[in-house]
C-alpha positions in Angstrom: 0.0 0.0 0.0 2.8 2.4 0.9 4.7 1.6 -2.2 1.6 2.4 -4.4 1.2 5.8 -2.6 4.9 6.6 -3.1 4.7 5.6 -6.7 1.8 8.0 -7.3 3.6 10.8 -5.4 6.7 10.1 -7.5 4.8 10.4 -10.8 3.2 13.6 -9.6 6.5 15.1 -8.7 8.0 14.0 -12.1 5.2 15.7 -13.9 5.3 18.9 -11.8 9.1 19.1 -12.2 8.9 18.7 -16.0 6.3 21.5 -16.2 8.2 23.8 -13.9 11.5 23.3 -15.7 9.9 23.9 -19.1 8.2 27.1 -17.8 11.5 28.7 -16.9 13.6 31.0 -19.2 17.0 30.0 -20.4 20.0 31.1 -18.3 22.1 32.3 -21.3 22.5 36.1 -21.1 23.5 36.4 -24.7 25.4 39.5 -25.8 24.0 41.5 -22.8 26.4 39.8 -20.5 29.4 41.3 -22.4 28.2 44.9 -22.0 27.0 44.4 -18.4 23.3 44.7 -19.2 22.6 41.8 -16.8 23.0 44.1 -13.8 19.6 45.8 -14.1 16.9 46.3 -11.5 15.2 43.1 -12.6 18.5 41.2 -12.4 19.2 42.3 -8.9 15.6 41.5 -7.6 15.2 38.2 -9.5 14.8 36.2 -6.2 11.5 38.0 -5.5 10.1 37.7 -9.0 8.1 34.8 -10.5 11.3 33.4 -12.0 13.0 33.3 -8.6 10.0 31.4 -7.2 10.1 29.0 -10.1 13.8 28.3 -9.3 13.0 27.7 -5.7 10.1 25.4 -6.5 12.4 23.5 -8.9 14.9 23.0 -6.1 12.3 21.7 -3.7 10.8 19.3 -6.3 14.3 18.0 -7.2 15.0 17.2 -3.5 11.6 15.6 -3.2 12.3 13.6 -6.4 15.6 12.3 -5.0 14.1 11.4 -1.6 11.1 9.6 -3.0 13.3 7.7 -5.5 15.5 6.5 -2.6 12.5 5.5 -0.6 11.1 3.5 -3.6 14.4 1.7 -4.0 14.4 0.4 -0.4 13.5 -3.3 -0.7 11.6 -3.6 2.6 8.2 -2.4 1.2 
């Protein structure tokens, strides 16, 4: 029973992680990094923006993914 619940949770985490990663913008700054255009107001406050929240959600889901994968690999269930 616990294995089934963990498998369903694992699948939901996988789907959510895929959607969140695809929703994020690329990290390449392009030619703006050469001229220093990356240091704008939006670049400094990125942690409070929607993009910053997506990065944090990605990290949390990645840790949950690893933990559930380890739990599913334990043979005692």
